[in-house]
N, C-alpha and C positions, 0 to 999 in steps of 0.2 A: 227616758219617758215614755211609753207609750199610751196613747190619749183616745179612745175609741171616739169620743166626742170629735164634733165638727171642730177642724184646723181653723186657728183665731186670725192667721194671717201667713202668707208666705213667707215673709220676711218684714225687717222693717222698713217702713215706707217714708220717704221725706215728701210728705203731699200737704198741698195747703188744703185739702180738705179735711185734713187730722184737724189742722186748726181751726175752720170754723167747726166743726163738730165740739171741741172743747170749747169756744167760744161761747156756743148756744149755750153750755153749762154753766158759763159765768156772765152772762147777760151782755155777751161782746158782740156787734156783729163786725164781720168780716166779709169782704167779697170776696167770690172763689171763682177763678176760670178753670175749665173745665177741658181736658185732653183730648182733642177728637183728630182721628185719623191723618196718618199724611197726606198733603196735598201731594199731586203728579203721578198717583196711581188710579189706574182705569180697571176697577173690578169688572169682570166680567158680567152677564145675566145668569141668575140660577136655574137648572134644566134637572131634570131627570139623567142621573149618570146611567150608561145603557150596558156596556161589555159585561160579560162574566168577570166578577173578579174575587178576591180574596181578602176580607178585612183583618185587622187584630183584634178586633173586638166581637161576639156574637152578635148577629143582627138583632135578635129580639131582647137586647139587654136594655132593663128600665130599673128605674131608682128603686132601692127597697122602699122607700117612701111613699106611697100609692098616692095617685095624683086624685085630686077632690073631684065631686061629680061634675064641676063646669069645665073640667080638664080633660082633653084627650090624649091618649098618648100617639106622639108623633111618629108618622109613618115613613120609611125611609126608602127616597124615590131612586130604588135600584131594580132591576130586572129580576126576574124570578130565578134566573140562570146564578146571577149574583148572590142573593141571598144564599142560596142553596150553598155557595160555595163560600160563605160566611162565616159557615157555622166552623170552619177546619181552623177559624183564627186562634191564636194564641189562649184565649180565654173560654170556660165551657158558656154554653148557652144563656145559663142563668149568672152570670156575672153581673154585678152593677153595681153603681155607686153608694155606700156608704152616706156619703155626704155629699148629696145632691146641689145643696148650695153653701157656698161659704160666704161668711159673713164679709170679705172683705169687698168693697165697692170702687178701688181703684181701675183705672184701664190697663188692660196686661194683656200680654199676648202668651197664650198657654200651647203646648204644641206636646209630639212625642218624636224620641228618634226609632229610626227602623234602618236597618240594610237588608235589603232583597240578596234572599242565595240562588236567585236565578234571574236573568234580564225579563222584563215586563213594560208596562206601562201603570201610571197611576192616573186612575179614570174621574177619581172623584176624591172630597174631604169631608168626613163627618165630624159632627160633634155631639156631647148628649147636654142639652139645656133643660132648663126648667123656663116659666114664665118672668122669674127672678132675674132670670139671665137677659136683661135687655137689650137690644140690638141697636145699630144693625152691626151683622156679624162678617166680618170679611175672613176668609180662610187663604193660607198660604202653604205650598210645598217648596222648602226650600234644599238646596245643596249643603253637604254638611258643612260646609265653610261660609254658608251664608248669603250663598248667591239666590236671587229670586228666581224660581222657575216656574210658578204658576201662583195666580192670585184669583180668587174669584169671590163674588157677593153670594150669602145667603138670602133666601127669600125670607119674607117677613112671617112670623108664627107665633100664636100666643099657646102651642103648645108643649108638654112634656114628653120628651123623647129623644129620640135620634135624629139629627136634622142635617141632609145632605145637598151639595151644590157640585154640579158637574163638571170636570175639567176639559174642554173641547177647544181644540183636541188633546186628545191624553198627552202625558209626557212619558218619555220612553225613561228607564231606570234600569242601573248597570248592575249587577250581582256583584255582591262583594262591597256596595258603594254604600256609605251612611248618607242617610238622607234625614231631613225634619218635617213634618205635617205639623202646621198650627192654625187656631184662628184667635180672633182679638174680641174679646171680652171687655166694649168699651164703659161697663158700669159694674165689672164686676161680678159676683152674685154666682160662680161659675162650680162645675161639678169638681173636687178635691178629695181623696182618698188619701190620706198620709201611710207611706209604704206599702202601696200598691206596687211597686217597682222595689222591692226589696231582693228580689230575685228576677234574673230576665226570662222571656218565654220565648222558646223556637217553635215554628209552626214547619210547615214543609217547604214553603217558600219565602219567609219573614224569619229578621233576626231581631228581638227586642231587647234592648240590654238593660242590665240592673240600672236603677236610674234614671230610666228611658224618659219620665216624664220633665219637661222644661218650662221654664216662662222668663218673662222679661216684662218690665213696666214701659207704657207707651205702645203707641200706635207704631205698626210696620218695624219694630225692633225685633230682628233675629234673637230668638228666646235661647239662652245655653246655660241659664242657672238652674241648681236643683234644689228643694226642699222637701227632706227627708224622705226623698226618692218616692213621691207624690204621684200620684195617677189622674190625669185633668180629663181623660176620658176625649182624646182627641184621636181620629182613625185615618185610614185610607183605605179606598177601594182599589184594589192590585190587582191586574189582570197579567198572570204568567205568563211569558212568551218563549217558555221554555220548560224542561223538565229540571225538578231539585236536581243538585248536584249529588250525585253517588259516588263516595269513595272508593267502590269496587271496581266503576267504569270510568274512573278520572285515566284520561292518557298520561302513560310515564314520561314526562317532563326530563331532562337531561338537566344534572346538577349544575348549580351556576356557582359561584362565589358567594359567601355571607356578606349581607350589608343589613343596615339598623335602616330606621324609620327617620332619624335625624342626620343632617351633613356631616361626613368625617371629621372634617375642621372647625365643628361649631364649637364656639367657647361664649361664656357669659358674657354678655355687656356689665352687671353689676357685681361688684364683690361680695363674700361670702355675706349669705343675712346674718344679721345680729343675732337673731333666736337661739337660743342656746338650748330649749328642751328637747326632749327627747321624742321625734317625730321619723313615720315612714312617710317620704316620698315617692312619687311616683307618676307615670304616664298612661293611659290607655290607648289602645291601637289596635288595628283590624287588618289583619292581613288579606292580601288580594288574592292570594294564592293558596293553595294548601302547602304545608311544609312543617320545619320543625324549627325551633327556639334551640341555639347551638351556646347561647352564652349570652350573659347579662353583663350591662356597663352603666356606668355613672360617672358624672365629670367633679372631683374633688379638688377643693383650695386647702391649701397646707394648715390650715385652722381648722378643717372637718376631721377631727380626730376619731380614728375606729376603736373596735374592730367594726366593721360594716358588712352587713348581711344584705343579699339580694333575695328579692322573693319573684316567682312570675306567678300569677293569680288568673283564675278565668273569670267571666264576668260577674259571676254571682256571691266571688268573694272565695272561692275555692283555692286552694294552695296547691301548685302543680309542680313546681320546683324552689327550693331554697339551696342557697351555695356562700358559703363565707369568702368575702372578697381577700386575697394577699395580703400582707403585713402592706401599710403606706410606702411608698416610694415618691416618685416627683410627683408634684400637682399636675391634673392634668385628668384624662379619661383612664378611668380604672374597670380593669374589666376579669370577670371568673367563668370559665370556661363549665358549663356543665357537667356533670360527672354522666348522664345518661342526656342526650337531647330529646327534647319533649314536643311531640306532635301536635299541629294548632292549623286550625279547619279555615279555609276562606271565607269572610263575611261575617266569625266570627269575632267578638270583642275579647280582649285580653288586657291586665294591667301588669306592668312592670314594677317594681320598687326596689328601693333599698333602706335600710335603717341607719338615720343619721344620728347617734345616740344622744349626743352635745350639741344638736343642730348645726349651725354655721355652714348650710348646704347651699349649692347653686341656685340663684331663684332670679329669674329676671319676668317682672309682673306685664302682663299683655302680649307675650309674645304670641301664646294661644287665640288670641280675637280672631286670628282666622286659620283654620285648617290646614295640614300638610300632606300632600299628596306626591307619592313618589311611585317606582313601577311596583313594589311589592305592596307599600301600606298606606292605609288612610288612617289619618291621626287629625282627630276630630276639634273643632273647637273647644274650648274650656279643657284641653286632654290632660294638662297637669291635674294631679290631685294627693292627696295627702290625710294623715291621720295622726292625731298624738298620742303616743305612748306606743308600745312595742307590741307584735302578734296580732296588729288592729289594719284590717284591709282598708285602705286608702280610697276613698271617695269623696272628700269634700273638694272644693274650688276656690280658689281665692285669685280673684282677677284676672282670671286667663293664664296664670303664671306657668312657665316654662322650668322644672326642677332639674332638668339636663340626666334621664334617665332613659334606657334605650336597650334594644336587644342586639342580637345578632341571629340574622335569620338564613335559611338556607332554603329554597323552594324546592318541594319534593322530587327525589328521584325515582321513590316506590309512593305505592298509596299509603296514604296514611291511615291508621285505624278509625273507626269510626266516632271515636271519641279518645281526646288526649291523654296521653299515660304521663301520670306525676312521675318525677325525677326526685329521687331521696338524695339528698346531700350525704356528704360520708359519716356525718354524725347526727341527723336529726330526720327520720323516716317524715315524710311528708304523705298527707294523706291522698286516696285516692279521688277526682272529682266524681260526683255523681252526674247520670246522664241529664240531660237539658229536658224537662215534662214541663207542661204547661200548668201554671202555678191555680191551686186551689185557693177560695176565699184568704185560708191564711196557710203561706207555705211551712210545709212539715220536715225540715233536713233533720237528720239524725245528729247528735252533738258526739263531739269527741270527747273524751274523758280529759285530758290532759293537753296542753300546751308544749312547744320545746322546750320553754324554761321550766315547765312542771307546774305551772299555776292550772287551775281550775279555767276551762272554757266550753263554750257552747259554737257550734257550728254555725253560727246565723252573723248577721251583721251588725256593728255596733254602732251607738249613735253617738253623737258629735260630742267630745269629753275634753276637759282640760289638763287631762295628765296625771291627775292624783297627788298623793303628799309630794312623790319625787320633784314635782313643781316647785317647791321651796328650797330643793337644795341649790338653788341661785343666791340664795341670803345666808351667810354664815351663819348672823344669830339664829334665825329660824332653823337650821340644822342643825347648831347646837341645843337648842331649845327642844328638840324633837318632833319637830312640825313633819318631817321627812318619815317617820315611822307610820308603816300600814296601819297602825291600830288609834293613828291620834286623828280625830275628827273635831275640828273647832268649835267648842259652845260656849258664846261670849254673852258678858251685858253691854250695856253701853253705858260710858262714863262713870263705872263702880266707883266706890268709895274706899278707900286703902282699908280703912280699918274695919272693911266688913267683908275682906277678901277670904278669911278661914271659913265663916258660915256659906261663903258662895262657893268656894271649891267644895265645903262637903256635900252641894247639892248637884257637883257634878260641872260645875262652871270651870274651864279652864284657859279663859281669855278675859281681857278687858278689853274693849274697844273705846279708849278714852280710859280717863281717868280723873277723878278729881284731886285739882292742884292745891290740896289743903293743906300743904306743907310737911306732908309724908314724902320718907325718901321711897324711891322707886321698889324697894328693897321689901318695903311692907306690902306690897305685890307678890313682886316673885320669889321670893323666900318660901313661899304656899304652894308652889310649883305652876303657879299661875301666870301664864305671858302677858306683855303689855302690848298694844298698840297705843303710841303715847302722842297725844296732841302735841302743836307747837307751844303750849303754856310749858310742856317741860323742857329744860335747855337741854343743850348737848351735855354740860357737865353734869348735869341731874343725872341722866341717861348713862353717861359714861360708856363702857364697855359691858355692861349687863346683857348677858346673853338673851335675859328671860325679855328683855324689850326686844321684839322679834319686827317693830316696824312702827311706821308714822302714819298716823291720822291725818291725812290730807285736810278735808274740808266734809261739810255736813250739809247736802242738799245747794249744792254751788248752783248746779243748772236753773236751780227754780229763783236764785238772785239771791238766797243767803247763806250764812258762813262766811262772811265778809265778801260775798261776790257781787253785789249791790253794783246793776251797770245800769246804763240805757238801752239793751239790748243782750241778745243770747250771745253774740260773738263779745260782747265786751265780758260777762261773765266768764267765757272759756277762756280770755286772755288772762284775766285775774286766775283761774285754777292754773294756769299754764306758769305763772310765775310761783306760785305755790309749791309745785312740782319743781321748777329747775331749783330752787332753793331748797328743798331737801334731798334733790339727788346730788347736790352739791357736797352733802355731808360725806356721801361715800363710806357710809359705815355698817355696809352689811345686813341692811334692814329695807325691808320690803315697803312700799308706798299703797294706801289704801283709801278710800272715801267711800261716803253713804249718799245714795241719789233718791229723791223723793217723786215729786210730782211727772219727774221726766220720764219714768217707766211708761206712763200712760198713752205715750205717743200723739200727744195733743198740744197745747199751747206752749208748754214748758221745754224750752228749746228742742224743735223737733228737726232743727238743721243739724244741732251743735251734740245731740245727747253722744254718737258714736266718739265722738270727739274726745268729749270727757272721759270716755270709759278706756279709751286708746291710750290716754296718761297713764293710767293706774296699773297694778301688779295685782290688784285684787280690790274687789266692790262689794258693795252690799246695798238693799233696796228697802226701803220703810215705809209701807201705806196700810194702816190699820183697819181692815176689811170687817173685821167682826164687829167693834164696837165703836165706830163712828159713821152715821149717817152721811157725813158730808163726804168722806172718804167711798160710800157705798155710792152716790150719786156720780163722783169724779168717774169711778169705774165704769157704770152705767154710759158716760159719755164719751167712753174711748170707744174707736172705729173697730179696735181688737177684741173686746170683752164679748165673748160669744152671747148671743141674743137671745134673750129670755133666763140667762142663768142670774142665779142669786150671788149678788159680792158679799155677803155676809154667809159667808162657807170657806171650810179648809182649802178650796179649790184656788180661791182668789190667792192664797199664798205662793201654790206651784205657779200659778199665770202668770206671778210676776218674776218669779224665777226664770220662765220660757222668755219673757219680755226682754230682759236684760242680756239673756245668751244672744237674742236675735242680734241687739247692737254691737256685738262683738264682731272683728274681724279676725280668724275666722271665726265663725259661732262656736260660740262653747269654749273658747280657748283659753281663758281665765277662770279662776274660781270667783263666783259670786255667792254673799251668804245674804238668806232672807231675815228679815227682822219679824219677830212674833212678839205681841205686847203681853205683859202679865198681870195687868189689871184693866184699870182704866186710864189710858195714856197722855192725860195732861188735857183732858176735852171739856169744853164747854158747851156743844152744841146739843141743842134738844134731841133725846131721843137717843145720847151716848149710852154705851152700856159697859158693864163689865166682863171680861172675860172669864170661861170658865175653864177646868184643869182639863177637858174632855176636849173643847173647841182648841187650847194651845196645844195638846197632842197631834188632834189631826192636823192642824197647820203646821207642827213640824215634819210631821212625816208627807205631808202634801209635797213640802217643798222639797225635800229630799227626794222623794220620787220622780220629780221633776228636774233633779240635777244640782241643788243645792251644794255647795262644797264646805258652808258652813252656817250655823241658826246666831243669831244674835238676838238678846232679848232686852225688851225696853222696858224697864220695872219702875220707871218713875211713874208716880199714879196721885188722883184727887178723888179718891171714891170717898175718902174720910178715915181709912183703915191705915193710913202712913206714905212718906213719900217715897219709899224705897220697898214696894210690896212684894218682893222675894225675902225681904226682913222682917218687915213689920206687920206683914198680912195675914200670918198665921199657919200653922201647922199644916192643914190642909194643902195649901198652896205648895209649900214647900216642899212636902213629901210627895205630889202630885208632879210638879214641875221636878223634882229630882229621879223618880222613877223614870219618865219621859225622856233625860240626861242618861239614866242607866243602861236604856235599852240602847241607845243610840252609839253609847260607846262601846257597849258588848257586841254592837254590829259593825261599828266602823273597820275592820278590814272587809268587810262586805260592801260594807256603804262606798268606800275607796279604791273601788273598781268599776270599769267602763257598765252603761247597761247595754242590754241588746233589744234591739228591733224586733218587736214579737207582738200581735195583737190576741190578747186572752179570748177577746169575747165583747160585745157590746155592753156599754154602762158602765166601765171600767177606766181608771186612770191607775198604772203599773209601772214599775220597775222590774226587769230582770236581768240579775246578777248571777254569774257562778264563784264560788271560793271553796278550796280545799275540799274539793270531789262533790261539792252540792249546788244546785242552783236554789237561788232563793228570789221568791216572787212578792214584791212589796207591793199591796195590794188594797187599792179607796175606789169608791164609787164617782161618777162625774157629778154628783150634788143629791143623789136620790137615797133611799134606801133599800131593802127587801134580798130577796136572793141574788145571786149574781153565778153566772155558768162560767169555767175556764176551761177552754183546751189548752192543752200543753202542748209545746214542741216536743217532737220525739224524740226517744232515749233517753225520759226523766222517769225512772221507776221507783218502785217500792209503795211505800206508805208516806203520805203527806201531812209533815209534821206542824201544827201551827205553831210558831214561836210565841213562847211566854203564854199561851193558853192552855196547857195540859192537854190537850188534844190531839187527836190526829183525824186526817180523812182519807179517802181511799177513792182512786180514779178509775175510771172504767171507760174503757179502751181511750185513753188519753183525756178525758171528760172530767170534771168535778164540781160542785156547787159549793157556797156558801152564803151566810147573812150577813145582811150589815144592817145593822140596827138604827144606825143615824147618818149623815152628811158625815162627820167627821170620824166614822170608823174607819180603825184600819187593822189589817191583817197581814202578819208576814208570814209566808209558809218555804217549808224547808224541804227539798227533794232530792234524791240522790242523783247523781249523773251516772247512768249503766252503761 
């Protein structure tokens, strides 16, 4: 999901501040202690940086949000020579934060990874701030492995703009070696643009890799985590000490034997990971010399079955080479020689990976808590990367794991070409990489028409994803019931009545999340082609071997102490949840486990320390907070520190927000399917001001959840507005036909929905999902809560007319730009454009 609104958080945080905010909403007083910078540091006095230098960001960059009359744009304390040199940075002069103030209020270290292309010195540290980002601020220059090289204090200021602290004496840095520059935002409220580093940026003297923005919560902590390739607007003043490396002037070194980044005899400490999902696992690395990659390697256990395919990527996710590993022999390091070696450049970052089609890969957590340096390579902290699914560039990290993937590298005997040359595998032509350029506000790579397996793809990074319907192949019953079919998307009702199954199926309902245990047989549900996730009222004998019973419903809102989880604290509720799970796992009957969650999604009073542990126990999750109809729920949203300031919770966006929050509790992020609940009437509400949802609001809530990545929809049809208890059955043809139409459109587009979303910003004021299927790109679009016309900028390579799906109209793009209107905050448009 691409959201041009301000991001609501970097990730899930276990903070006492969150508890305090919730307690205010519930009239509970809690004392909170704030985190201050670590003792033992002695930041130097700030002063004006002096030598001529080159910065990553343009010197005149200011936020697009204009300062008030009382504010003055901050000036940068650098010499005129430095200012002139800064104009050659990775970003154009007018590059600005789209989101100068993130609502996050936690103490956090924010930074930028960079690699000099020439020897030189770092003479200063800079960051962009507004008065909302309160100090004191401390800047740090780190080595790529987390060693503190310099630490400085920034002068106090109440102005908006770039703020600078000199490093004196300047710190010498080495070409081809990665570094990190960061600052501490003790009260949060920092500048943050998600997807700002979806592509890297090269200047004459600096390489800025994809995903360069990093963070870590707490003071003085080395920042290594990445959130949606965000840019936090941190910078250095770099003074070159020599000329940039020119390949045509590189002396010809004598060839040496090939070597890898990891020791030859390195073996995993842990057994094969139990994960059985299809996943691309890899390692980031930076050569210290020009040379060629001649082979790809990975460590295989006996229970990691093939076939295995290796890939070499540049830092932006372009495939440079692909090769199939030989059929498995003995366990250990497996190697495939590239048919044609690939030239790589000193100081540029690359990724090597392989596809573990059935998981069970080598994985040691925390191996890359520190980086690896040898004669030929720099391997950074957090070098291990992964991505679920095939043909997906691995960019996510988990606990700095090492997945034991490596290359064979030969230092150059002859000058390499200016750009790496892609090496095709025998059966799969690999695309040529595009030259590195300074990104514009929205990157514009050209898509390729098909992936090697024949599916439609776009040449853009993908967002974290749970893997699609093939995820359910882990369970015999789900697979037998058709859940691995790409055209299947779960649309469920909560605790349906068996005798109503046929009527609900006619509206497009294909799953019961729980069912009334009223003496009916499970076949009363499953014979209509509707799957059942059974609660424990249904015995194993009643369920039997019916493949239509695909899972077990473990609990409902256990994290709130409900659903049989009443306890004296959140740890007690978690222990009860664990017992539930252990009992159901013991059945070993080929069915997945699913649980529903409630207020824990808010990140406030309810299980703030254990919500992630609850989710980790499950195979499938869901979340229910009825934002459209409940004033109480709306107040709870406003009380969450993660809810966007000023946004109305009684909106479709509240349903997608819940999906984002649930994904953040998962480890890795978005690694399992989560469904979002939508009410279909007045969901047993008794508070003043409670309302009944409309069909238009239902449609908006459903599609906003899907845009944000929901893997299923769950309807809560129980109702107390007077028309009947089962709203989808009792409350009239208008509701039935309206919900049926929503479900039909979702079902028709299921093969599209069940693909990964690509990272792309179409324009301001939009929430979108970009997907590709069967030769076309699909854009699912809503506003960020407003109404009126919105303008879309298409990624390169999308051609022809723009079909508005289901609306019998066509739009035309001019120079890749088109506009369309949104009559209400819940209006959704779906566009189809051919990939040309």
